[in-house]
N, C-alpha and C positions, 0 to 999 in steps of 0.2 A: 375265667377274667370276666370281669364285667362290663368292658370294652362290647366283647363278641356275644354276651348274652343279651345286651339291649340293640345289636344291630349293626355297630360299627366294626369296619374291618383290622384295625388296631388303636392300641390307646393313645398314640396321639390324635388319631382322627375324632377319638370320642371328646379327648380334653379342650382341642380346638374348637367345636361345636358346643361342648357344654360352655365354656367361656363366652364365646359368642353370645349365648342365651341369658346366663346368670350374671356375666360381666365380673366375674373371678373364678379362679382355677377351682378344679373338684378338691384339692387340697385345703384352698383356704375355704370352701363352702363347710368341709366337715370341722373345720376348726371352729368355724364360727356358729355351726348349728347342732354341737356336740354336746349332748347332756348326761 
């Protein structure tokens, strides 16, 4: 699981912090930058 690999204890914790810094959810980020 990606969240654990980058040091977060669960997916929810990762998503909350990702959104705090990127201002969008990880899924929206993936869609936006998918190439």
